[in-house]
C-alpha positions, -999 to +999 in steps of 0.1 A: -135+382-579-111+350-582-126+316-572-109+309-543-121+339-528-158+328-539-149+297-529-153+312-494-188+325-499-220+311-484-231+325-517-208+306-535-210+272-514-250+274-522-245+272-560-219+250-559-242+228-537-271+230-564-254+227-593-231+198-583-261+178-564-281+182-596-252+173-621-244+139-601-282+126-593-287+131-631-256+108-641-264+086-611-302+084-622-291+083-659-279+044-654-309+035-639-336+055-660-375+036-660-362+008-636-386+002-606-368+001-571-371-037-572-350-043-597-324-014-590-322-027-550-315-065-570-288-051-591-271-026-568-281-035-533-278+007-529-272+026-560-244+050-544-218+055-570-215+064-607-204+038-638-209+036-673-243+037-688-257+038-720-287+059-728-305+060-757-288+033-766-262+055-788-232+054-773-212+039-737-208+071-715-182+070-692-189+071-653-203+110-646-215+119-680-246+136-678-278+138-699-308+158-718-316+174-683-285+190-677-279+199-715-308+225-714-296+233-679-258+242-694-275+264-718-294+285-695-259+287-677-244+296-713-271+331-714-261+338-684-229+342-687-234+363-720-259+386-700-243+380-669-272+377-651-307+377-652-322+361-688-350+363-711-365+336-732-350+355-765-320+355-745-318+316-738-332+312-774-302+329-792-280+303-767-300+275-787-293+284-819-254+293-813-247+261-790-265+231-799-255+208-830-288+195-844-270+161-853-270+155-809-309+146-805-314+112-801-278+111-790-272+138-758-302+158-764-337+148-763-363+140-793-385+162-771-365+193-778-362+185-813-393+201-827-391+232-798-354+241-820-363+238-852-395+260-843-369+287-826-344+277-858-369+288-885-378+323-868-403+316-847-406+342-811-387+327-788-421+332-764-442+310-790-417+277-795-429+262-760-469+265-777-460+240-799-447+215-776-456+181-780-461+168-745-480+196-721-471+192-693-438+171-694-407+178-669-381+186-692-379+223-681-390+219-642-360+196-640-335+219-658-343+253-646-319+259-612-304+285-630-336+304-631-337+301-594-300+306-585-295+337-604-327+354-583-309+342-551-336+351-522-360+362-542-384+337-551-410+363-566-387+370-596-377+331-598-413+329-607-416+357-629-383+347-650-397+312-650-425+319-672-408+338-692-375+319-703-400+291-701-421+299-730-397+283-751-408+247-735-443+247-723-470+270-733-490+291-712-520+267-698-515+229-693-494+238-660-462+226-675-446+263-662-465+255-630-446+230-619-416+245-628-419+276-605-421+251-578-379+248-586-374+280-596-391+293-562-377+269-545-344+271-547-344+311-547-360+308-516-335+280-503-306+304-509-314+327-481-289+326-453-324+323-432-341+295-457-355+260-436-371+234-449-406+250-444-399+284-459-388+262-488-415+241-494-439+274-482-419+296-515-420+268-542-460+264-535-470+299-530-470+310-569-488+275-586-524+274-594-548+256-572-546+221-587-512+224-586-514+234-548-537+205-540-517+180-551-488+189-536-507+191-502-522+162-506-486+146-510-472+167-484-494+151-461-490+119-471-452+124-467-457+135-430-442+115-400-420+095-421-385+094-416-368+079-445-371+081-482-378+042-484-412+049-467-427+072-488-425+046-522-456+028-513-476+057-514-462+071-545-464+040-564-497+037-555-506+073-562-482+078-603-480+042-621-482+053-656-467+032-682-472+028-719-470+062-737-441+082-743-426+104-714-453+089-692-429+086-664-417+119-670-445+145-664-438+174-644-468+168-617-455+134-609-417+143-602-416+174-590-440+164-564-417+134-555-391+160-551-403+182-532-415+157-510-383+136-509-363+171-503-392+174-467-379+141-455-342+141-463-348+176-446-328+191-479-293+172-474-279+169-508-260+133-500-294+120-492-314+132-517-293+124-542-290+085-535-326+084-526-338+093-554-319+073-578-331+047-557-366+054-557-375+046-597-389+056-629-375+088-636-344+087-616-322+112-629-352+139-630-358+135-599-325+134-584-316+167-604-347+185-592-346+167-555-309+170-548-308+204-566-329+221-544-310+205-514-281+218-525-290+252-528-304+250-490-276+232-476-243+238-495-220+209-514-203+200-480-223+164-477-216+162-512-189+133-518-158+146-535-149+116-557-189+120-572-177+159-583-144+146-599-164+119-614-186+140-630-162+170-639-137+145-657-164+127-678-174+166-692-140+172-702-142+145-729-182+141-736-180+149-773-215+158-780-228+185-749-232+219-755-212+235-730-178+215-711-175+239-679-171+223-649-193+226-620-172+247-602-173+271-638-211+268-642-209+280-604-188+309-611-208+321-640-243+322-620-224+333-589-215+369-616-245+374-629-261+375-585-233+401-573-241+418-608-276+416-604-269+428-569-250+460-580-279+467-607-306+461-578-283+483-551-284+511-585-320+512-589-321+520-548-301+546-546-312+564-577-353+560-558-334+569-526-327+603-544-369+614-551-375+613-523-348+630-499 
């Protein structure tokens, strides 16, 4: 199927919406990562455009350049490309070993990923790598696992199962890091349904988590009721999530994913509103924007995303010397689209085999 034909389908539009929104949000959010809302407001008023910035103080990035979270996302897309469908932790590990340049840690990729890469390169089985994460509960996988939800379009349960497999490269099975990741992946898989609603996405996102995670999400969602804008959420969230002074204190899964689901709920899934609202929310703005707008893009598609945002991100990727993949947003989306179609073909063939046994 050609790219033109794919762009005429709701399936492609939803995939592209999620991928494009998460990339845009990551780039714009990286410009002000760790800032508080007052500082953002003082400099930009409302930040709603892509500009150059310096991340890790390593190199000056062109407007639209993405960051470490999107590198993880791109690695997953490459694994999906190689399999033409759903992936395992071992599939992703092999892509790590092939595509990651270890010199790019602390440049384009996070230090928290470096130890995991070295363990994978040492020959440790993929399913054990995440046991040795230095930062249990960090949002690194939860903020980048959009492809796991998208390849399992309309099947939140399978997205949940795949998250607990693939995510073992990033996090141990305890400490809730993978629970928080399933909120992203299962929510996106549900958002892909043609009949999905805000409530159905929130319900699916919370369906498979353990009770402590559910309790935290429900508390925040209750506080978000009757709020008419993302800005109205600021006082409550800054009262409850305000840690400073330790590594990745802004970037724990419980904080980012809880915020993202509540922003998605209040903004009614509008991708553009979620990009802007999240990048002006302060703290870990790039991760928050990636998750919230990725959920919105899967639900609403790409129609509200500004063309100049998409073009700026694509332009930056063509010349990025440090990225693991230079696929454009549409090329990334096409990989996932073709994988979904292949998974559909396999499911139909399996259903026909089962049906033949009961005739």
